[in-house]
N, C-alpha and C positions, 0 to 999 in steps of 0.2 A: 504493500500500500504506500509506504513513504516514497519508494522509487517512482511509482506511477504518478504521484502528486508532483514530484520534481519534473518528470517528463512532460506532464501537462503544462506546467509553467514554462518550461524551456521550448516546447514545441512551437510556440508563437514567436520566439525570439531568435532561434538559431536556424540557419540554413544548413542542412545536413549533407548535401551531396554536390558532386561536380556536374550534374546534369542540367545544362541551361534550360532544358524544356520544363524543368520543375520550378524555375524562377517565378513564374506566374502564380504558383501555389502560395507564394510568400508575399503576394501583393493583394491586399484586400480590395474587393470590388468597390468602385465608386470613388476611390481616393484620387485617381488620375482619370482624365477624360478618356484616354485611349492608351493601351499598353504599346500599340504600334509606334507611337511617337515618343515613347519613354526611352531615352538614351541612358545606358548604364554600361560601365566597363566590366562589371562583374555582378555577383549576386547582390540583391537588395531585398530588404525586408520592410514592408510597409503595412502598418497596422492602423486601422480606422479606430475612432473613439469607442465603438461598441466592442471591438476586439480588445482594446486596452482595458475596458471594464472587466471583460472576461478574464484577462490575465491578472488583474489585481485580485479578483476573486480566487483565482488559482493560487496566487501567492498566499493569500490568507489561509487557504487549506494546507498549503505546503509548509509554511514557516514552523508551525508547532511540531511537525513530523521530522524536521531536519536532524535533531540529535540522534535519532534512530539510525541514521545513515553514516555516522562517523566511522564505525568499524568497517562496513562494506566499502566505503570510499577509500579508506587507507589501504585495504587489501587490493582493490581494483586499480588504484592509481599510485602504487608505490613508486613507479618509475617517474612520476611527475615532479619529483623533488628537484629536478633540473632547474637551475637558475634561469629566470626569464619567463617561465610558464606563468600565465595569468592566475592559475589556481594550483600551486604546487602542493598544497595541503588542504585539509578539510576546512579549516578556519578561513583560509583565503577563498575557497570555493563559496562558502556561506556568505562571506563579505561581498563577493562579486554578485551573487544572487540578490543580496540586500540592496546593493547599489542599483541594480536593474529595477527592483521593486520600488525604490525611491523615485526613480525616473517615471515609472509607470503610474505611481500614486499621484505624482504632480500632474502628469498628463491627464489622468482621470479627473482630478480636481478641476482642471481647466477645460475639460471636454475636448482634449486634443488627441490626435493620433501620434504615432511614433514612426520614425524611419531609421533603419539600421543599414549602414553602408559597410563595405568590406574594409578591413584594416590593412 
């Protein structure tokens, strides 16, 4: 259950694969007038205000379950302790999620959408 909650939260924020045909799955309908005219050099994630509200609700379900994932995270991601990884340990991972939740919470408060661009 905790892993599914985290997956629900991240599903709206993370582009999972290298298939450009799937890019449109990460752009909510109605945000741009036409995807044909949308220039982008790589994957982009665009979430409308309704999706932002759903993601905030997903975070509210996820946050209390996170402590249950400390052990599984450590086991699955032991190799991430490499310097420079954005979440080399569980506390960094939770911090990263909390930062996203803060952005989403503010966007929700303002009834805004969010756009994620490649780094």
